[in-house]
Each structure stands twice: as structure tokens, then as C-alpha cells.
N, CA and C of each residue as an Amber inpcrd file, in Angstrom:
protein
   687
   0.8250000  -1.2050000   0.0000000   0.0000000   0.0000000   0.0000000
   0.8640000   1.2620000   0.0000000   1.9990000   1.2130000   0.6960000
   2.8900000   2.3670000   0.6860000   3.4710000   2.5900000  -0.7040000
   3.6910000   1.5060000  -1.4340000   4.2010000   1.6160000  -2.8000000
   3.2120000   2.3610000  -3.6790000   1.9190000   2.1680000  -3.4090000
   0.8810000   2.7750000  -4.2330000   0.4910000   4.1530000  -3.7280000
   0.2760000   4.2850000  -2.4080000  -0.2600000   5.5190000  -1.8460000
   0.8030000   6.4300000  -1.2330000   2.0610000   5.9600000  -1.1970000
   3.1140000   6.7890000  -0.6230000   3.5390000   6.2930000   0.7440000
   4.7430000   6.6300000   1.1270000   5.3080000   6.1460000   2.3890000
   4.5630000   6.6560000   3.6090000   3.8590000   7.7950000   3.4720000
   3.1530000   8.3520000   4.6220000   1.8150000   7.6760000   4.8670000
   1.3740000   6.8140000   3.9540000   0.0740000   6.1560000   4.1020000
   0.0830000   5.1950000   5.2860000  -0.8750000   5.3630000   6.1780000
  -0.9830000   4.4880000   7.3400000  -2.2640000   3.6640000   7.3060000
  -3.2160000   4.0470000   6.4610000  -4.4560000   3.2900000   6.3330000
  -5.0530000   3.5430000   4.9530000  -5.8920000   2.6160000   4.5160000
  -6.5390000   2.7150000   3.2140000  -8.0010000   2.3120000   3.3770000
  -8.8990000   3.1290000   2.8740000 -10.3180000   2.7960000   2.8790000
 -10.5160000   1.5440000   2.0180000 -11.0540000   0.4780000   2.5880000
 -11.1520000  -0.7870000   1.8600000 -12.0340000  -0.6550000   0.6300000
 -13.0520000   0.2290000   0.6890000 -13.9110000   0.4140000  -0.4810000
 -13.1230000   1.0150000  -1.6410000 -12.2370000   1.9480000  -1.3240000
 -11.4120000   2.5490000  -2.3710000 -10.4630000   1.5140000  -2.9760000
  -9.9540000   0.6360000  -2.1280000  -9.0520000  -0.3940000  -2.6270000
  -9.7870000  -1.3420000  -3.5710000 -10.9830000  -1.7840000  -3.1730000
 -11.7780000  -2.6660000  -4.0320000 -12.1320000  -1.9500000  -5.3420000
 -12.4180000  -0.6620000  -5.2470000 -12.7280000   0.1110000  -6.4520000
 -11.5290000   0.1300000  -7.3970000 -10.3470000   0.3040000  -6.8380000
  -9.1300000   0.2900000  -7.6550000  -8.9510000  -1.0620000  -8.3360000
  -9.2200000  -2.1400000  -7.5980000  -9.0540000  -3.4830000  -8.1430000
 -10.1290000  -3.8250000  -9.1770000 -11.1860000  -3.0090000  -9.2290000
 -12.2730000  -3.2470000 -10.1800000 -11.9770000  -2.6740000 -11.5640000
 -10.8770000  -1.9900000 -11.7050000 -10.5350000  -1.4250000 -13.0150000
 -10.2780000  -2.5370000 -14.0350000 -10.5770000  -2.2560000 -15.3190000
 -11.0680000  -0.9770000 -15.8380000 -12.5890000  -0.8940000 -15.7910000
 -13.1120000   0.3080000 -15.5810000 -14.5430000   0.5700000 -15.6740000
 -14.7120000   1.9790000 -16.2480000 -15.8500000   2.2820000 -16.8480000
 -16.0330000   3.5990000 -17.4720000 -15.9680000   4.7150000 -16.4390000
 -14.9690000   5.5760000 -16.5450000 -14.8390000   6.6830000 -15.6080000
 -15.8480000   7.7770000 -15.9610000 -16.6170000   8.2630000 -14.9850000
 -17.6170000   9.2940000 -15.2690000 -16.9850000  10.6700000 -15.4300000
 -17.5700000  11.4770000 -16.2940000 -17.1750000  12.8790000 -16.4000000
 -17.8890000  13.6650000 -15.3020000 -17.5230000  14.9330000 -15.1480000
 -18.2140000  15.7780000 -14.1660000 -19.7040000  15.8420000 -14.4720000
 -20.0340000  15.9630000 -15.7660000 -21.4420000  16.0360000 -16.1480000
 -22.1590000  14.7180000 -15.8750000 -21.5000000  13.5860000 -16.0890000
 -22.0820000  12.2820000 -15.7600000 -22.4540000  12.2170000 -14.2830000
 -21.5480000  12.6750000 -13.4380000 -21.7710000  12.6390000 -11.9990000
 -22.9030000  13.5730000 -11.5830000 -22.9480000  14.7560000 -12.1840000
 -23.9940000  15.7220000 -11.8490000 -25.3650000  15.2310000 -12.3030000
 -25.4110000  14.5960000 -13.4730000 -26.6770000  14.0410000 -13.9610000
 -27.1730000  12.9380000 -13.0390000 -26.2590000  12.0610000 -12.6100000
 -26.6260000  10.9910000 -11.6780000 -27.0910000  11.5750000 -10.3480000
 -26.3960000  12.6070000  -9.8660000 -26.7630000  13.2520000  -8.6110000
 -28.1750000  13.8200000  -8.6850000 -28.4770000  14.5180000  -9.7700000
 -29.8040000  15.1110000  -9.9430000 -30.8900000  14.0350000 -10.0040000
 -30.6100000  12.9530000 -10.7200000 -31.6000000  11.8750000 -10.8600000
 -31.8320000  11.1590000  -9.5380000 -30.7700000  10.9360000  -8.7790000
 -30.9180000  10.2500000  -7.4980000 -31.6590000  11.1160000  -6.4910000
 -31.3980000  12.4130000  -6.5120000 -32.1350000  13.3120000  -5.6200000
 -33.6220000  13.3040000  -5.9530000 -33.9380000  13.2020000  -7.2320000
 -35.3360000  13.2230000  -7.6640000 -36.1090000  12.0170000  -7.1490000
 -35.4190000  10.9070000  -6.8480000 -36.1050000   9.7010000  -6.3710000
 -36.5340000   9.8320000  -4.9140000 -35.9970000  10.8230000  -4.1990000
 -36.2760000  10.9300000  -2.7710000 -37.7250000  11.3010000  -2.4830000
 -38.3920000  11.9750000  -3.4380000 -39.8090000  12.3090000  -3.3120000
 -40.1040000  13.0310000  -1.9970000 -39.2800000  14.0670000  -1.7330000
 -39.5130000  14.8840000  -0.5440000 -38.8100000  14.4020000   0.7100000
 -38.2360000  13.2120000   0.7080000 -37.5170000  12.7320000   1.8890000
 -36.2520000  13.5570000   2.0850000 -36.0340000  14.0040000   3.2960000
 -34.9000000  14.8840000   3.5840000 -33.6950000  14.0740000   4.0460000
 -33.1500000  13.2530000   3.1440000 -31.9320000  12.5120000   3.4550000
 -31.1990000  12.1990000   2.1600000 -30.0950000  11.4970000   2.2670000
 -29.2900000  11.1640000   1.0940000 -29.2380000   9.6580000   0.8710000
 -30.1860000   8.9420000   1.4300000 -30.2020000   7.4890000   1.3190000
 -31.3050000   7.0540000   0.3580000 -30.9650000   6.1860000  -0.5970000
 -31.9600000   5.6450000  -1.5080000 -31.9270000   4.1170000  -1.4370000
 -33.0500000   3.5110000  -1.7670000 -33.1450000   2.0520000  -1.6980000
 -32.5050000   1.4250000  -2.9330000 -32.3320000   0.1110000  -2.8690000
 -31.7730000  -0.6190000  -3.9970000 -32.6510000  -0.4490000  -5.2320000
 -33.9660000  -0.5320000  -5.0560000 -34.8830000  -0.4020000  -6.1850000
 -34.8030000   0.9910000  -6.8090000 -34.7280000   2.0190000  -5.9680000
 -34.6200000   3.3880000  -6.4750000 -33.3130000   3.5750000  -7.2410000
 -32.2400000   3.0550000  -6.6650000 -30.9290000   3.1750000  -7.3150000
 -30.9270000   2.5110000  -8.6900000 -31.4530000   1.3040000  -8.7760000
 -31.4450000   0.5730000 -10.0360000 -32.3510000   1.2140000 -11.0790000
 -33.3290000   2.0070000 -10.6420000 -34.2380000   2.6600000 -11.5880000
 -33.6800000   3.9520000 -12.1590000 -32.6130000   4.4710000 -11.5440000
 -32.0300000   5.7420000 -11.9910000 -31.0220000   5.4890000 -13.1070000
 -31.1880000   6.1160000 -14.2610000 -30.1960000   5.9490000 -15.3300000
 -28.9090000   6.7060000 -14.9990000 -27.7750000   6.0120000 -15.0690000
 -26.4760000   6.6490000 -14.8670000 -25.5750000   6.3040000 -16.0480000
 -24.3600000   6.8380000 -16.0320000 -23.4600000   6.6880000 -17.1780000
 -23.1560000   5.2400000 -17.5190000 -23.2140000   4.3500000 -16.5280000
 -22.9380000   2.9410000 -16.7890000 -24.0020000   2.3100000 -17.6820000
 -25.2390000   2.8070000 -17.5730000 -26.3180000   2.2530000 -18.3950000
 -26.0900000   2.5060000 -19.8780000 -25.4030000   3.6060000 -20.1880000
 -25.1350000   3.9370000 -21.5830000 -24.1130000   2.9890000 -22.2030000
 -23.3850000   2.2750000 -21.3490000 -22.3410000   1.3620000 -21.8270000
 -22.6280000  -0.0740000 -21.4040000 -23.9090000  -0.3650000 -21.1470000
 -24.2830000  -1.6710000 -20.6140000 -24.3650000  -2.7540000 -21.6810000
 -23.9300000  -2.4350000 -22.9240000 -23.9540000  -3.4540000 -23.9690000
 -22.9430000  -4.5590000 -23.6750000 -21.9040000  -4.2220000 -22.9310000
 -20.9310000  -5.2250000 -22.5240000 -21.3560000  -5.8250000 -21.1940000
 -21.2600000  -7.1410000 -21.0820000 -21.7570000  -7.8400000 -19.9050000
 -21.1080000  -7.3270000 -18.6210000 -19.8080000  -7.0530000 -18.6680000
 -19.1160000  -6.5980000 -17.4580000 -19.6510000  -5.2480000 -16.9990000
 -19.8810000  -4.3320000 -17.9410000 -20.4030000  -3.0180000 -17.5730000
 -21.8030000  -3.1310000 -16.9840000 -22.6060000  -4.0700000 -17.4800000
 -23.9600000  -4.2560000 -16.9640000 -23.9310000  -4.7010000 -15.5060000
 -22.8680000  -5.4070000 -15.1040000 -22.7600000  -5.8930000 -13.7230000
 -22.1850000  -4.8420000 -12.7830000 -21.5920000  -3.7810000 -13.3260000
 -20.9410000  -2.7900000 -12.4840000 -21.9380000  -1.9800000 -11.6580000
 -23.0940000  -1.6730000 -12.2480000 -24.0650000  -0.8450000 -11.5240000
 -24.5270000  -1.5080000 -10.2290000 -25.0150000  -2.7540000 -10.2580000
 -25.3720000  -3.3960000  -8.9810000 -24.1600000  -3.6320000  -8.0770000
 -22.9870000  -3.8370000  -8.6830000 -21.7690000  -4.0180000  -7.8770000
 -21.4630000  -2.7570000  -7.0640000 -21.6140000  -1.5650000  -7.6740000
 -21.3510000  -0.3270000  -6.9450000 -22.3150000  -0.1720000  -5.7770000
 -23.5670000  -0.6100000  -5.9570000 -24.5120000  -0.5440000  -4.8290000
 -24.0170000  -1.4260000  -3.6930000 -23.6010000  -2.6500000  -4.0180000
 -23.1190000  -3.5730000  -2.9880000 -21.8870000  -3.0150000  -2.2810000
 -21.0480000  -2.3270000  -3.0310000 -19.7970000  -1.8090000  -2.4750000
 -20.0410000  -0.6680000  -1.5010000 -21.0050000   0.2120000  -1.8170000
 -21.1840000   1.4280000  -1.0260000 -22.4050000   1.4260000  -0.1230000
 -23.1920000   0.3680000  -0.1270000 -24.4480000   0.3710000   0.6330000
 -24.2010000   0.3130000   2.1400000 -25.2210000   0.7040000   2.8860000
 -25.2610000   0.5280000   4.3310000 -25.8440000  -0.8580000   4.5800000
 -25.0270000  -1.7600000   5.0910000 -25.4620000  -3.1430000   5.2500000
 -26.6020000  -3.3110000   6.2430000 -26.7580000  -2.3790000   7.1670000
 -27.7920000  -2.5170000   8.1930000 -29.1940000  -2.3150000   7.6210000
 -29.3070000  -1.4300000   6.6320000 -30.6460000  -1.1410000   6.1090000
 -30.7330000  -1.2870000   4.5930000 -29.6890000  -1.7930000   3.9640000
 -29.6810000  -2.0450000   2.5150000 -30.0670000  -0.7980000   1.7270000
 -29.5320000   0.3410000   2.1300000 -29.7330000   1.5940000   1.4110000
 -28.3840000   2.2120000   1.0740000 -28.4080000   3.1820000   0.1870000
 -27.1680000   3.7530000  -0.3360000 -27.0940000   5.2490000  -0.0760000
 -25.9730000   5.6980000   0.4890000 -25.6750000   7.1290000   0.5700000
 -25.0810000   7.5140000  -0.7780000 -25.9500000   7.9920000  -1.6800000
 -25.5030000   8.2260000  -3.0580000 -24.4780000   9.3360000  -3.1590000
 -24.5290000  10.3090000  -2.2440000 -23.5470000  11.3940000  -2.2780000
 -22.1530000  10.8470000  -1.9970000 -22.0510000   9.9560000  -1.0120000
 -20.7680000   9.3460000  -0.6840000 -20.2490000   8.5310000  -1.8660000
 -21.1180000   7.7560000  -2.5110000 -20.6980000   6.9350000  -3.6390000
 -20.1620000   7.7980000  -4.7780000 -20.8890000   8.8580000  -5.1110000
 -20.4870000   9.7030000  -6.2390000 -19.1790000  10.4330000  -5.9400000
 -18.9880000  10.8410000  -4.6920000 -17.7350000  11.5160000  -4.3350000
 -16.5510000  10.5660000  -4.4860000 -16.7120000   9.3160000  -4.0810000
 -15.6200000   8.3430000  -4.2310000 -15.3710000   8.0490000  -5.7070000
 -16.4480000   7.9930000  -6.5070000 -16.3110000   7.6950000  -7.9310000
 -15.7490000   8.8650000  -8.7330000 -15.4640000   9.9750000  -8.0530000
 -14.7460000  11.0840000  -8.7080000 -13.2980000  10.7030000  -8.9930000
 -12.8040000   9.7060000  -8.3160000 -11.3980000   9.3100000  -8.4200000
 -10.9760000   9.1370000  -9.8710000  -9.7860000   9.6030000 -10.1660000
  -9.2660000   9.5760000 -11.5310000  -7.7730000   9.2770000 -11.5010000
  -7.2280000   8.6940000 -12.5940000  -5.7780000   8.5240000 -12.6610000
  -5.0390000   9.8460000 -12.4910000  -5.6860000  10.9410000 -12.8650000
  -5.1650000  12.2850000 -12.6210000  -5.8730000  12.8160000 -11.3820000
  -5.1670000  12.8080000 -10.2410000  -5.7740000  13.1920000  -8.9800000
  -6.3540000  14.5930000  -8.9760000  -5.7140000  15.5260000  -9.6890000
  -6.2230000  16.8950000  -9.7370000  -7.5620000  16.9410000 -10.4860000
  -7.6660000  16.1610000 -11.5660000  -8.9340000  16.0810000 -12.2870000
 -10.0230000  15.5170000 -11.3750000  -9.6750000  14.4900000 -10.5840000
 -10.6190000  13.9250000  -9.6400000 -11.0760000  14.9430000  -8.6090000
 -10.1520000  15.7860000  -8.1620000 -10.4870000  16.8270000  -7.1920000
 -11.5310000  17.7730000  -7.7560000 -11.3630000  18.1850000  -8.9960000
 -12.3120000  19.1380000  -9.5880000 -13.6470000  18.4740000  -9.9200000
 -13.6430000  17.1580000 -10.1420000 -14.9210000  16.4500000 -10.2720000
 -15.6840000  16.5270000  -8.9460000 -14.9680000  16.3010000  -7.8430000
 -15.5990000  16.3730000  -6.5240000 -16.1050000  17.7760000  -6.2370000
 -15.3360000  18.7820000  -6.6230000 -15.7640000  20.1620000  -6.4300000
 -17.0100000  20.4520000  -7.2660000 -17.1100000  19.8340000  -8.4470000
 -18.2910000  19.9890000  -9.2880000 -19.5340000  19.4830000  -8.5690000
 -19.4100000  18.3340000  -7.9040000 -20.5460000  17.7660000  -7.1780000
 -20.9720000  18.6800000  -6.0290000 -20.0040000  19.1690000  -5.2800000
 -20.3140000  20.0490000  -4.1490000 -20.9060000  21.3750000  -4.6380000
 -20.3750000  21.8970000  -5.7310000 -20.8360000  23.1820000  -6.2610000
 -22.1280000  23.0350000  -7.0500000 -22.3350000  21.8820000  -7.6900000
 -23.5450000  21.6650000  -8.4700000 -23.4480000  22.1030000  -9.9080000
 -22.2230000  22.2470000 -10.4170000 -22.0070000  22.6170000 -11.8140000
 -20.6360000  22.1090000 -12.2520000 -20.4550000  21.8210000 -13.5560000
 -19.1500000  21.3230000 -14.0170000 -18.0520000  22.3480000 -13.7740000
 -16.9670000  21.9040000 -13.1670000 -15.8500000  22.7960000 -12.8500000
 -14.5450000  22.1370000 -13.2560000 -13.6790000  22.9180000 -13.8930000
 -12.3240000  22.4910000 -14.2100000 -11.3690000  23.5180000 -13.6220000
 -10.0740000  23.2660000 -13.7530000  -9.0840000  24.1980000 -13.2110000
  -9.1240000  25.5540000 -13.9030000  -9.7510000  25.6260000 -15.0810000
  -9.8100000  26.8990000 -15.8080000 -11.1430000  27.6230000 -15.6230000
 -12.0370000  27.0730000 -14.7890000 -13.3400000  27.7150000 -14.5640000
 -13.1660000  29.0400000 -13.8330000 -14.0870000  29.9710000 -14.0880000
 -14.0050000  31.2910000 -13.4740000 -15.1110000  31.5030000 -12.4490000
 -15.7570000  30.4240000 -12.0110000 -16.8550000  30.5330000 -11.0600000
 -16.3580000  30.8440000  -9.6630000 -17.2110000  31.4400000  -8.8410000
 -16.8540000  31.7290000  -7.4550000 -16.9520000  30.4570000  -6.6160000
 -15.9640000  30.2620000  -5.7700000 -15.9130000  29.0780000  -4.8980000
 -15.8960000  29.5370000  -3.4480000 -16.8680000  29.0590000  -2.6780000
 -16.9070000  29.3840000  -1.2550000 -15.8690000  28.5570000  -0.5030000
 -15.3250000  29.1470000   0.5320000 -14.3370000  28.4330000   1.3500000
 -14.9470000  27.1490000   1.9030000 -16.2110000  27.2020000   2.3130000
 -16.8710000  26.0150000   2.8760000 -16.9900000  24.9010000   1.8330000
 -17.1930000  25.2540000   0.5660000 -17.2770000  24.2520000  -0.4980000
 -15.9280000  23.5770000  -0.7140000 -14.8860000  24.3630000  -0.7330000
 -13.5460000  23.8140000  -0.9250000 -13.1490000  22.9400000   0.2690000
 -13.5670000  23.3690000   1.4600000 -13.2420000  22.5990000   2.6630000
 -13.9010000  21.2270000   2.6430000 -15.1500000  21.1490000   2.1500000
 -15.8510000  19.8700000   2.0650000 -15.1060000  18.8890000   1.1580000
 -14.5950000  19.3980000   0.0400000 -13.8790000  18.5370000  -0.9060000
 -12.5630000  18.0690000  -0.3100000 -11.8500000  18.9600000   0.3420000
 -10.5510000  18.6220000   0.9250000 -10.7040000  17.6180000   2.0700000
 -11.7480000  17.7760000   2.8720000 -11.9230000  16.9270000   4.0510000
 -12.5610000  15.5840000   3.7340000 -13.2700000  15.4630000   2.6110000
 -13.9930000  14.2340000   2.3270000 -13.0310000  13.0510000   2.1390000
 -13.2170000  12.0280000   2.9160000 -12.4330000  10.8100000   2.7600000
 -10.9640000  10.9360000   3.1030000 -10.5510000  12.0530000   3.6900000
  -9.1320000  12.2230000   4.0270000  -8.7720000  11.3140000   5.1980000
  -7.6790000  10.5870000   5.0670000  -7.2430000   9.6770000   6.1290000
  -6.2150000  10.3060000   7.0610000  -5.6960000  11.4580000   6.6610000
  -4.7110000  12.1340000   7.5030000  -4.7160000  13.6110000   7.1670000
  -4.2450000  14.4200000   8.0940000  -4.2110000  15.8600000   7.8760000
  -3.1440000  16.2260000   6.8610000  -3.4580000  17.2210000   6.0320000
  -2.4770000  17.6860000   5.0510000  -1.3060000  18.3500000   5.7740000
  -0.0760000  18.1100000   5.3180000   1.1050000  18.6300000   6.0190000
   1.3720000  20.1040000   5.6930000   0.3900000  20.9580000   6.0190000
   0.5650000  22.3800000   5.7620000   0.2530000  23.1580000   7.0270000
   1.0340000  24.1950000   7.2680000   0.8380000  25.0170000   8.4510000
  -0.1800000  26.1250000   8.1830000  -0.3960000  26.4420000   6.9180000
  -1.2960000  27.5300000   6.5700000  -2.7130000  26.9970000   6.4080000
  -3.6820000  27.6840000   7.0250000  -5.0640000  27.2530000   6.9170000
  -5.6650000  27.7160000   5.5930000  -6.7640000  27.0830000   5.2260000
  -7.4620000  27.4720000   4.0060000  -7.9670000  28.9080000   4.1190000
  -8.3730000  29.3020000   5.3230000  -8.8300000  30.6760000   5.5290000
  -7.7030000  31.6720000   5.2690000  -6.5160000  31.3380000   5.7080000
  -5.3740000  32.2320000   5.4790000  -5.0710000  32.3610000   3.9870000
  -5.2400000  31.2660000   3.2410000  -5.0290000  31.3130000   1.7940000
  -6.0550000  32.2210000   1.1450000  -7.3160000  32.0750000   1.5460000
  -8.3770000  32.9340000   0.9990000  -8.1020000  34.4080000   1.2980000
  -7.7200000  34.6910000   2.5360000  -7.4680000  36.0810000   2.9150000
  -6.2950000  36.6650000   2.1410000  -5.2530000  35.8570000   1.9320000
  -4.0930000  36.3600000   1.2040000  -4.4190000  36.5860000  -0.2680000
  -5.0870000  35.5960000  -0.8970000  -5.4360000  35.7370000  -2.3100000
  -6.4210000  36.8890000  -2.5100000  -7.4050000  36.9870000  -1.6450000
  -8.4020000  38.0520000  -1.7540000  -7.8440000  39.4280000  -1.4930000
  -6.7630000  39.4710000  -0.7150000  -6.1490000  40.7550000  -0.4170000
  -4.9990000  41.0960000  -1.3390000  -4.8450000  40.3150000  -2.4150000
  -3.7670000  40.5750000  -3.3580000  -2.4050000  40.3120000  -2.7760000
  -2.3560000  39.4510000  -1.7370000  -1.0690000  39.1190000  -1.1240000
  -0.6990000  40.0550000  -0.0010000  -1.5330000  41.0760000   0.2180000
  -1.2230000  42.0160000   1.2780000  -2.3600000  42.1160000   2.2650000
  -2.9420000  43.3110000   2.4040000  -4.0090000  43.5000000   3.3770000
  -5.2920000  42.8090000   2.9370000  -6.1420000  42.4800000   3.8910000
  -7.3700000  41.7720000   3.6070000  -8.4090000  42.7130000   3.0120000
  -9.3960000  42.0730000   2.3340000 -10.5450000  42.8400000   1.8770000
 -10.5700000  43.1420000   0.4120000  -9.4970000  42.9010000  -0.3480000
  -9.5060000  43.1880000  -1.7760000  -9.9480000  41.9990000  -2.5770000
  -9.8960000  42.1200000  -3.8930000 -10.1440000  41.0000000  -4.7770000
 -11.5910000  40.6500000  -4.9890000 -12.5300000  41.4110000  -4.3940000
 -13.9400000  41.1830000  -4.6520000 -14.5220000  39.9910000  -3.9380000
 -13.7820000  39.3760000  -3.0080000 -14.3140000  38.2150000  -2.3060000
 -15.3070000  38.6270000  -1.2460000 -16.2670000  37.7340000  -0.9490000
 -17.2380000  38.0150000   0.0970000 -16.6050000  37.7830000   1.4560000
 -17.0200000  38.5710000   2.4240000 -16.4790000  38.4510000   3.7790000
 -17.4830000  37.7790000   4.6850000 -16.9450000  36.9330000   5.5570000
 -17.7870000  36.2930000   6.5480000 -17.6550000  37.0390000   7.8610000
 -17.5060000  36.2680000   8.9740000 -17.3330000  36.9200000  10.2530000
 -16.0190000  37.6640000  10.3240000 -16.0170000  38.8400000  10.9960000
 -14.8160000  39.6600000  11.0450000 -14.4690000  40.1530000   9.6670000
 -13.1860000  40.1120000   9.3290000 -12.7240000  40.5560000   8.0140000
 -12.3180000  39.3930000   7.1230000 -12.6460000  38.1640000   7.5020000
 -12.2210000  37.0030000   6.7310000 -12.9830000  36.9110000   5.4160000
 -12.2750000  36.5150000   4.3700000 -12.8720000  36.3610000   3.0520000
 -13.3830000  34.9290000   2.9170000 -14.6050000  34.7690000   2.4100000
 -15.2090000  33.4440000   2.3440000 -15.5010000  32.9660000   0.9280000
 -15.4410000  33.8350000  -0.0810000 -15.7200000  33.4460000  -1.4630000
 -14.7920000  34.1740000  -2.4210000 -14.2020000  33.4080000  -3.3600000
 -13.3100000  33.9840000  -4.3540000 -13.4670000  33.2510000  -5.6790000
 -13.1340000  33.8970000  -6.8100000 -13.1500000  33.2010000  -8.1010000
 -12.0800000  32.1140000  -8.1300000 -12.4180000  30.9640000  -8.6950000
 -11.4500000  29.8710000  -8.7910000 -10.2310000  30.2980000  -9.5950000
 -10.4330000  31.1490000 -10.6060000  -9.3170000  31.6030000 -11.4340000
  -8.2610000  32.3410000 -10.6150000  -8.6710000  32.9860000  -9.5250000
  -7.7180000  33.6560000  -8.6370000  -7.0890000  32.6690000  -7.6660000
  -7.9170000  31.7730000  -7.1260000  -7.4250000  30.8060000  -6.1480000
  -6.3830000  29.8680000  -6.7400000  -6.6050000  29.4620000  -7.9890000
  -5.7560000  28.4500000  -8.6060000  -4.3490000  28.9630000  -8.8740000
  -4.1560000  30.2860000  -8.7710000  -2.8260000  30.8540000  -8.9680000
  -1.9520000  30.7190000  -7.7200000  -2.5700000  30.3580000  -6.5950000
  -1.8330000  30.2880000  -5.3360000  -1.1210000  28.9420000  -5.2070000
   0.1720000  28.9540000  -5.0450000   0.9490000  27.7110000  -4.9990000
   0.6390000  26.8770000  -3.7590000   0.3110000  27.5300000  -2.6430000
  -0.0380000  26.7840000  -1.4310000  -1.3220000  26.0020000  -1.6240000
  -2.2900000  26.6110000  -2.2980000  -3.5400000  25.9080000  -2.5510000
  -3.3240000  24.7560000  -3.5230000  -2.4880000  24.9600000  -4.5310000
  -2.1980000  23.8840000  -5.4780000  -1.5520000  22.6980000  -4.7720000
  -0.6470000  22.9580000  -3.8320000  -0.0180000  21.8750000  -3.0650000
  -1.0730000  21.1530000  -2.2300000  -2.0250000  21.9150000  -1.6870000
  -3.0850000  21.3230000  -0.8880000  -3.9770000  20.4310000  -1.7380000
  -4.3030000  20.8940000  -2.9490000  -5.1230000  20.1050000  -3.8720000
  -4.3970000  18.8240000  -4.2640000  -3.1210000  18.9430000  -4.6010000
  -2.3480000  17.7750000  -5.0290000  -2.1160000  16.7770000  -3.8980000
  -2.2670000  17.2380000  -2.6560000  -2.0960000  16.3410000  -1.5100000
  -3.3590000  15.5330000  -1.2140000  -4.4610000  15.8430000  -1.9140000
  -5.7260000  15.1210000  -1.6900000  -5.7050000  13.7970000  -2.4460000
  -4.9820000  12.8310000  -1.9100000  -4.8160000  11.5460000  -2.5850000
  -6.1020000  10.7390000  -2.6890000  -7.1400000  11.1490000  -1.9450000
  -8.3910000  10.3960000  -1.9960000  -9.0770000  10.4920000  -3.3620000
  -8.6270000  11.4210000  -4.2090000  -9.2190000  11.5420000  -5.5440000
  -8.3090000  10.9810000  -6.6420000  -7.2290000  10.3570000  -6.2150000
  -6.3210000   9.7270000  -7.1700000  -6.6580000   8.2480000  -7.2750000
  -6.8460000   7.7590000  -8.4890000  -7.1570000   6.3490000  -8.7180000
  -5.8860000   5.6570000  -9.1870000  -5.1260000   5.0700000  -8.2650000
  -3.8480000   4.4500000  -8.6450000  -4.0610000   3.1630000  -9.4140000
  -3.0510000   2.7760000 -10.1780000  -3.0990000   1.5460000 -10.9580000
  -2.6850000   0.3900000 -10.0520000  -3.6210000   0.0030000  -9.1680000
  -3.3270000  -1.0460000  -8.1990000  -3.1310000  -2.3940000  -8.8850000
  -3.8950000  -2.6290000  -9.9480000  -3.8680000  -3.9370000 -10.6020000
  -2.4620000  -4.2930000 -11.0780000  -1.7510000  -3.3200000 -11.6500000
  -0.4190000  -3.6080000 -12.1750000   0.5780000  -3.9090000 -11.0590000
   0.2670000  -3.4600000  -9.8270000   1.1490000  -3.7420000  -8.6970000
   0.8250000  -5.1020000  -8.0900000  -0.4840000  -5.3720000  -7.9290000
  -0.9160000  -6.6270000  -7.3120000  -0.7600000  -7.8040000  -8.2690000
  -1.0820000  -7.5600000  -9.5520000  -1.0000000  -8.6260000 -10.5500000
  -0.0730000  -8.1580000 -11.6660000   1.2240000  -8.2090000 -11.4670000
   2.1600000  -7.7450000 -12.4990000   2.0960000  -8.6130000 -13.7450000
   2.3700000  -7.9970000 -14.8760000   2.3710000  -8.7400000 -16.1350000
   3.4940000  -9.7690000 -16.1270000   3.2310000 -10.9910000 -16.5780000
   4.2850000 -12.0070000 -16.6040000   5.3110000 -11.6650000 -17.6640000
   6.5340000 -12.1270000 -17.4970000   7.5520000 -11.8720000 -18.5240000
   7.1730000 -12.5410000 -19.8340000   7.6390000 -11.9800000 -20.9180000
   7.3150000 -12.5230000 -22.2300000   7.8090000 -13.9580000 -22.3560000
   6.9420000 -14.8020000 -22.9030000   7.2980000 -16.2130000 -23.0790000
   7.6730000 -16.5290000 -24.5260000   7.7990000 -15.4630000 -25.3200000
   8.1290000 -15.6920000 -26.7270000   9.5490000 -16.2420000 -26.8460000
   9.7590000 -17.2290000 -27.7210000  11.1070000 -17.8050000 -27.8790000
  12.0470000 -16.7870000 -28.5220000  13.2680000 -16.8130000 -28.0940000
  14.2730000 -15.9060000 -28.6780000  14.7430000 -16.4470000 -30.0170000
  14.8770000 -15.5480000 -30.9540000  15.3690000 -15.9530000 -32.2920000
  16.8530000 -16.2800000 -32.2110000  17.2880000 -17.2900000 -32.9240000
  18.7240000 -17.6090000 -32.9020000  19.5290000 -16.5090000 -33.5670000
  20.7100000 -16.3080000 -33.0580000  21.5920000 -15.2900000 -33.6290000
  22.5430000 -15.9330000 -34.6100000  23.2210000 -15.1120000 -35.3540000
  24.1680000 -15.6190000 -36.3600000  25.3610000 -16.3050000 -35.7170000
  25.5340000 -16.0030000 -34.3950000  26.6370000 -16.6370000 -33.6980000
  26.3030000 -18.0880000 -33.3560000
């Protein structure tokens, strides 16, 4: 696990590990995830929770259904329910499932997929939409197994970026309690190197190639051609 997740890894969410071992499977785009989120919310019929039943889940069209012509893909949808369900009541926290399925071989891309779910709109590193500090905090904290090794808080990053690197209050960001800035354009935030390091440290959105480590390719068995010697 340290070979895959880094020497600092002390624990691994078993669901994430099983998900890694399930590769390859169709990776969802941000829009795929948002469409699934909207459809799953619609099944709640006024219920104020994030849990849906097996029947409700199977009735919701998601990106896997579009690729269900292959037998393996057809089995993935019920498999994901089994992987993420609450065993006590046979229901699914669909928000948790979709956040985990943001994982991508490119961890930064996975991070912005997760931010898309929290924000409710497709977001990439080049988006110019405003991002609330609370939204970014939810993405950073979700599924984290250890604290990021940074001394600077997210609030301090917002205040510095919003203040143009100097005094607080500039940059058009919204202020919360006191003089702290709580909302800034992503295009401004993404220029901050401390925030980029924080994003890249969110390994929970990186989908490592576990299969190649656990099941390495066997050496070639092709016979060697004779040489002129």
C-alpha cells in the first residue's frame, strides 16, 4: 500500500481499494456525476436525506447504463450498490458513492470532479466561477485519512489571495465573520501555490493503478530468435 499511496500512508479505505481493483470501468465525467446526482435526488420524493433504496438506485439511469452493452459493464451498476451500501438497512448514501467515484488517474482532475458535485455545476481548473471556502473545505476533508502537512489554513489562503497578497478585503471576495474572506473566483485561487499543493495532496481523488502492482504482467514467453553466432 505504501508503494501505491506513498510512504506516509498508514491506512486505506477498503472500499477505495476494491474500487481500484475493479478497473477498468467507465470513468464518469463531471457532467455524468452531476446528472446521476440530480436523478438520485429526484427519487427521494420529498424525503430529507441522502439514502436511496436498492430499487430506487437501479431505476435511476447513470453513465454505466449507456455502456451496458458489454456484460461486465452491466454488472458494475449493482456491484457499486453492494460496495457502497449501508449493510444494516440495505440503502445507499448516493452522495458518498459519487464523491468516491470522482477518483481519476489524474488526482487533480478527480479533485475538480468532486468540487463539481459540491458546487452543483461542471468545474475544471480553468473555470471562473466563485468558490466558497466552505465548499472547498468539504472537498478537501472528504475521505481524508490524515491531515495535510501544511501550516497555513485554508482561511489564510483565501485572505491572502483576496487581499492581493497584502491587506485583507480586496479582490472582490465576500467576507464572513470579522474581516475574513469566504468566497473567491477559482481563477484567482488556482494561482496560489499553497492551494495547489493542498489540492495535489488530496490523494483520496487519485485512482492508482493497483492492478499492475498486485498482478504484475508475466515476462514474455516468446522464444528468442537464434543469432548468427
